[in-house]
N, C-alpha and C positions, 0 to 999 in steps of 0.2 A: 502493499499501500502505500510505504514511503517513497518508492520508488515514482510510482503514478502520479502522488501529489507534485513532486520536484517536475516531473517533465510538464504538468500543467502551469506550474508558475511560470519556468522557462519559456512555454508558449506563449505567453503573456498574451494573445488574442486570442487564445485557445479559447477559453471559458467563456468570452462575448461572443464568439463568429459562432461555436457549435449548440452553446445553450446547454437544455437538459437533454442534446440528445447521446444516448450512450454509445452511438456507431461511432461516433467519432474518437471517443476515448478508448474503445476496443482495440481500434488500428494504431493508435499511438503504442498503447501498450504491446500490443501483436507486434509492430513494428521493431520494437527494441528486445523484445523476447526474441526475436527470430521466428514466430509462430506463423501462421497463414489458415490455420483453422482449427477445427478437434486436434486433440491430442495422439487421437486413435488414427487419424486418417495420414496413407503414405504421401511424403511428399512428392510433388511432380519432377523429373528430370527433364533435360533438355532445351532448345530454348522456346519459348513464348510462343502458341500458335495464334493464329490472325485475332481468334475472340479474344483472347488472351491482350494481344497488344491492343486493339480497340478500346476494351473494357479499363484497364490500367492509364490509357493514356486519356480516355474522358473524363475516371476519377480523379486522376489529376488537375487538367484544367479545369473542372466543375471548382475543386478546392481552393486553387489559385485564383480565379475569377473572382471568388467569395472574399476575398481576401484573407482565407484561413491556411495560415503558413505551416501551422502544425501538423494540421490532415493532410495537406498537400505534401507535407517532407514524408509523412508515414508511406504514399506510395513511392519513395524512392529506397534506391538500397544506401542511402548515406545519409537519413533523418536528421542528425543531430547539423552538419554542416548545411546542407538545404535550407533548414530550417531558419536558421542564422540568417542564411541570405535572401529567403523569400519574405522575410519580417523586413528586413533594411526596406527590401523592394516598396512596401507598402509604409513602413515609419519613417526610414531616411531620406530615401529619394520622392515621398512624398506622392504615389501613382496607384492611381483609383481607375475606377468604372473601367475594370478590365474585361475586355472581349477576346474570348481566344476562337479563332477558325481553323480545325485542323485540315491539314491535305492530304491527298491520296498516299497512305502506309507503302512504303517500297520494305517488305520485309518486316524486320522489328522496327525500322527506324520511320518517324513520323514527321514531318514539316507541319510547321505551323504559322499562323500570323497573329500577330497580338496588336490589339487597338485599346489604347489607354488616354487617359489624362494626366498630366501631371500639375497639380496646384500646389503654389505656395506665397503665403503671404498676398492672399488678392487676386494673385495671377494663374490663368490655366492657359495651357498650350497644349494640344494633343499629341499624342505619340506613336508611334507604327514601325515595325521593324518584323523580320523574321526569323524563325529559328528553327531548330531541331532537336528530337530529343528520340533515345531507344530504349528500348522494352528487353530485359534480362532476365536472367532466371535468379531468383536470391539462390545464394549459394548454400546458405543453412536452412533456409524457409519452406526452400522451393516456388514460392510466391514469384508472381510476374511481377516487375519492379523496373520505375525508370532508371537506367543508369546515369547517377549522376553526374553532371557536370556544370561548371558555372556557365557555361555556354547558354544551357537550356534556358536559363534566365533571360540573357541578355548575348548576343553574338561575340561581344566585344569584350566580354568576364572570362578572367582566366584565374586558376587557382589561387585566393587569398584576397580576388578583388571585391568590391561592394558599389554599390551605386548610391550617392548622395545628390541631394538637390538643394542649392546652398550659395550664399555670394559666393563668387570666386575668389581664389585666393591672390591671384593677381589681374590684372586690368586684363583684355584682349590687346592683342596687337595685329598692324594691318603690315606683313611684313611687304616689303617694295624691291624689287628686283634694282638692279644698275643700271635700266632704262625706266625706272619709275612705273613700272606694272607690277600691280597687287599680285600677291603669290601667297595662294588657297590649295588646303587639303582638298578641296574640292574639285581643283584643274588640276593639281600636281600631287596624286594620292600616294606617293611615296615619300611627298615630305610631310608627312602628317605628324610624325614623331619629332620632326628637327623642329616644325612650327611649335611644338607643344614644349619642347624645349627652351627655344627662345624667348617663349611666353614667359614661362618660369624664370626666365633668369631676367629678364630686360622688360617685362610687362612694367613695373611700377617705374624702371626709367624713362619709357618711352610716352609717359604724359596721357596716358590714361586712365579710368575710374571704372571699376568691377562692376559686372553685373550680375546675374542669378541666375545659376547653369545646373541642367541634372549633367552629373558626368561619373567616368568612371573612376575610383578612386583606388590607387594601387597600393597593395601592401611594401615594396620596395621604395624606401625612403627617397633615393635620388631619382624617381621617375613621378613627373609631374600628373596631376588628374588628365584625364580624356574627356573631354566634353563633348556629350550627345545631343542636346535640347539646350539650347536658350529660351530661359523666359521672359526675363528683362535685358535689355540691351546695355551695356555701358559703353563708356566712350573707347573704343579703340586708340592703343599710342601709335604712333609711325616709327617703324622699324626699319632702319635703310639696311638692306643686305649686299652682299657682292653677286649672288647666284643672278644668273641670265636668265631670263624666261624664256629664250630662244633655246640653247644650249638644254636648260633642264625641262621643255617639253621633249626635245630629241632622248635626253636620258632616259624620261621613262618610258618614251616608248619604246628605248632599245632593250631594258632590261625585260619586257615583257617577250621576249623573243626566246628566252630559257629560262626557267624555273629557277629560283634560289640562286640568283644574279644580281652584282650589285656594279656600280660605277660611280666614277668620280672624275671630274673636269680640272683643272685648275688655270691661272694664267700665269706661264711662268715668268713674266716681264714684274709681276706682283707680289704674286701669292696666294691673290684672291681666287676663293671655289667659286665654280663657275656653273656647279652641277652635282647633285648628289642624289643616285637613286637607287633604290633595292626594291627586289620583285622576290619576295620571301614569306612563304607561308606565317613565319610567326613574327612578324613585325619588327624583326633586330636590325638597327643599323648597322649590318654589316660594312658596309660601305668606310664608315668612320670606326668603326668597335671591334669589327673584327679580329681576329688574332689565329692565323693558320700560314702553315707554308705556301710562298711564294713562288716556288718553283722556278725555272729558269729565267721568270724576269729578276730573279737576284742578280744575274750574272752581271747585270749593269756594274754595280758595286763591286762585284769580284774583280772585273775586268778593270775596274778604277784601281783597288789596289794593286794590281799588278801591275800595272805603269804606273802611278805613283810611287811606289817601291824600284822601280828598275828594271823589275824581274823580264818584263818583255812589252814591247809595244804592238800598234795596229797591225805594224807592218811585218814585226816580229814574230819569232817562230812560236808556235802551240799546236804539237801534234794531236791529231784526232785518232787516236786506235782505237782498237776495237772493246777493248777492256783497259780498265787502269784498276790496281792494287793498292790502298792504302791504310797500313795499318791491320793488315789480315783481311779489308774487307775489299770485294770487289766491286766495281762501278760497271757499267754498262750506259750504252747508248740506244736511243730507238733503233728497233730490228730493221727499219729503212735505212739506216746512216751508212753510209759507204766510208770506211776509212781513209783518212790523207796523212801520212806522216808527215810530210811536210807542207801542213795548212799553217795558214798565220794566224794571230789573233783575230783578225776580222772575217776570218772563213770559218774558223770554231765557232766564233760569237753570233753570226748569220745563219750558220746551219743548226745552230743550239747544241753541240759537241760535248756533253758531261767529260768526257776524258782529257780531251785538250784541256780544260780546266782544274783537273783533279792533279794531271801531271805535273802541273807548276807550282801548287800552294805550297809544295815542301823546300822551295827555291830560297835561299838567302837573301835578303833578312827575315825574311814572313816568318811569322811566328804563330802561337794559337791565337794570341788577340790580334793579329795585323786585323782582318774581317771586322771584327769588333770598333778598333779605331777608324779604321774606312767609315765605316758608317755613322758613326758618333759626330767625329770630328768635320767629315765632308758633308754629309748629307742628313745633319741634324736627327738624325734617329735613335731610340732607345735609350733617350734620357728623361722620359716621361714630365715633359714642359713643353710642351707645345699646348698654347692657348688658342683653339680655332674660334671660340665663341659655344659651342657645344662640348659634351662628352667626347672625346676621341684619345683613340692608342696609338701612341708614337713608334710602333712597330718595337721588336727586341734582334735584337743580334750577340747573342752571348756569345763569351769566348770559350770555345771547347775544344778539348781535346780528344785524343781517340780518332774513330770513324767520322764522328758528327765533325770533323775540324774540315773534311772532305765534303759531308753533305751539307754543312750549310754554304759552301760555295757556289752550290750549284742550287742554293733556295730548299732545301731538307733538312734533315738533322731538325736543329732546336729555334732555327730561325721562325719567326713569328711576323705577319705584313697583313696589311688590307690594303682595300684599292686608292683609300687616300694618302698613303704611305706612298704606295708604287707611284703614282700621277705626280707628287713631288719628287720623288728621285728621278722619273724623267725630266722635270722640270730643272732640276740641279745640274742633268748631266749635261742639257743644253745650252745652257746659258753658264755655266762654272759658279752658280749664287746660288746658297740656300736661301730660300726667302719662306718663312712658315707660313703653310696656309691658311687661311682665314675664314670666317663666314660672317663678322661684322667688324666694324671698324672696332682700332685696339683703345682709341682714344674714349670709346662707349663708357669703357669701365675700367679706363687706365692699366689693361693688361699689357704684358712685356714678351713679345714676341720670342719665340728661341731664336737662339743665333747658331751659328757653325763655320768652318772658315770657307765652306765651298772648296769648288776643285780648281788645281792650276787652268790656265786656260788650253795649254796642251792637251791636259788630259779630257777636259771637257771637248775641245776639236775632235780629237779621235773618237770618243764616245760618241757623238752625234753622227761621227761619217759611217760609224758601224752600223747603229742603228738606221740609218740611210740604208744601209745596202742590206739591211735584214727587211725593210718593208719594201724594197726595188727587186731585188736578188733572191733573199731568204726565206726563212718560215714565215714569215708575214705579210707575201706578197700576195696571196691571195684575198686574204681582210682587207688591205690595204689600196686593194688596185681600183684605179678609179678617181681616186683622190690626188686633187692637182697641190700645189704650193712645194714648200718645204715640208716634208715629211719625212719620217722615222716608227721604227717601231720595235719591239723584243716580244718575244712567245716564251710562254711557260705551261707546264704541267707539275702537277704537285698530288704525288702519291700520299694516301692518308688512309692509315690503317682499319681496317672494316669495312673500305670501301672498294669495291671490284672495279670501277672507274676513274681517272685521276680527277683532280680540280683543273680547271685551265682558268690559264690567268695571260692578261695582253696588255700591255702599256704600249704606248705612242703618240707623237706629236704629230701637228701639224701647223705649220707658224708659231703663232703665238699661243696655244692652247696643249696642254697636254693631259692626256686620259689614261685611266686604269680601270681593269674589269677584271673580275670573278666569277666564274660560274661552276657550283659543286657540281663534281660528278662532270663535268663537263668534256673530259678527254683533252684532246690535244687543243693549245691555246688559241691558235688560229681557227678553229673550227666553231666554238662557240664564243669563249669573250672579245674574240677579235672582231668579229662583224658587230658588237656592242658598241666596240672603241670607234670602230670607222664609221659609225651611224654620229656618234656624238662628237667627231672630227669634223665632220662633212660641212656640220651647221655650224659649231664654232671656231674653226678654225678659218 
């Protein structure tokens, strides 16, 4: 009895909504006890049948429509968590007048449409959205139950999230691009997380006033609320960004070519970010925050290290052999690559020969830390000090001994990058200057940009010419075909444990625009990431 009383108190609205009906009380206790009928009946097994799916979803929808969070939660396989979120739906989010229209079930999945009203301090706005639930068999009870996920309540909800309606924590912003175009998540969908972060950081400084919103509140402290519906308009503050509306539009379209893709474009002469776009199911800004091996695009930095340390030069030797052994580990090239014992660094670079690089990394004066020093001192990477205006990862090239020293040189091992980092690498390579990428002006909040000494002009000149050769005669020729102007590129593919297909990487430049892209399980860089970069450069360059 004590357990049942506790449930009724926690439910809050339970006693009001259910009143004297014993049916609701029976279901709550039954759900918690794992029961589904008389103790003498045998629990069912196997997937729920058509009738069970219809009955369970109907009972769940009916209770939800009535605002009876506890009873609705009892028809799920996680009544405690479901009850908390469903209660917040009415009490914290102020959503009422719920009408749910189920669609045609597909097996055990039921799509549905929700129409409701959000009311707060005398203001009411309509709310409409679609979601889906799945009915499963309870593991112990044998009951047909809604498989609980936060997305059942709203498709934008993830584990730990909740819904709230209140005055926004920060005023809205009107983000504008470099040509004055207003940038919205409706027109540029993958900018959604970026704009939310910019609002969180700069909303109070941009001169706006807060309004009242229905929003998703995330449990991660650094993640700003995601607005869903504006009840009372505040005054947006104007926030100038470095983004180019035309380049951003091209990036948005380009990443749709392949799933799990990200791209960044920067202006090498200034460091301004012209575009950032992601096409990912998880909504993660991998373009700025990803931490994965960059494959052979890393050879831009490795080539710079070899040249700066006097090991070889663009026209110096870099023999491309079938295999290369470094401290008992054997490295290979792609199976279609023909060996060339007399290859120059330019030839090895444009064909992306792994062995040609690995055979040179034990030459004096190179050490285990040489690649790290090149990345940090010349390219501004790996020191955790970039101030882009939003959260970003600055790359990582740790000093490594053993086989990882060789693997790092070809973009495997312990090296981690993202498209922002590699776009910056290309910008540094072709100009000789490291200019830290940024999205909003530094003087907006007195941020200090990261610095690095950059490359000797002789090194930069050689890197630029090798990237030109790669785009016109090497592994990037197909992707860059048809682009005019001064062009260059580097392809890459990175093997990942547990993946049958490598991640595809590509970075390139056209005139004063550099871009880099990554496609998970995209295979060869020129086949997947390459066309994405080319599409962006076609507009931006």
